[in-house]
N, C-alpha and C positions, 0 to 999 in steps of 0.2 A: 177769203180764206184768200193767206200765206202756203206753200206747200214750198215742203224739201226732199230733190231727191240723192240717193246715197249716194248710186251711180255716178250721180254726173261729179261726183267730189274722187271718181278712180275704181270706185268696190266695185265685183260680183255681188250687186247686191239688194234685192226689188224694192227695199225699204222704202216706203214714201212717209214723211213728216206733215202732219198736216195742222194747222193751227191761226187765229186771230191776227198774233201777231208775231214781227221779229225774234224778241226777246222769250217768249213762248215756246219756237219751234227751236233755236240756240239752245236753251235748256236740253229736249228730249233728246236733239242729234248730236249734244253731248255726250250725255250717259248712250246711248247706241255707238258711238265712235268711242267709248272707252272700251263700252260689257261686250261689244259685237266684232270689234277692230283691235281693239287691246292699242288702241291713239288715249294718250293720255291729251287732254282739248288745254292747248297754251294758247298765251293769246294769238300765234298766228293764226291754227289752225281754226280755232274761234273764227277771228277775221276769215279766211279764206273760204269756211259754213255761209255766215252771214250773205258775201256777197252769189250763196247759190242759192236765197231763198230765194222765193220769185213767186206776184200770179198767179193762180190758179188759172187758168182759161176754162172756163164749162165746156161740157162737150157740147157738142151737137147733137139731135135729137139723131140726124142719122147714123152718128158716131153709136149711138147708143141701140140704136135698135140689131144693126152689123154685130151686138158684141155676142 
């Protein structure tokens, strides 16, 4: 599973977008950035967003129990 954190793009935003592949996440992140932050997803913005997509690390059992 892959994940994109909007806060990694410099926004004070708690949105996390998860998906099976980068294209799916990029599409949803583009919609979010336009609808919520008023950004038009240009080629450069999409390229920047793509770099922020990462593999989601599974949470350890200890972390889950302490939440």
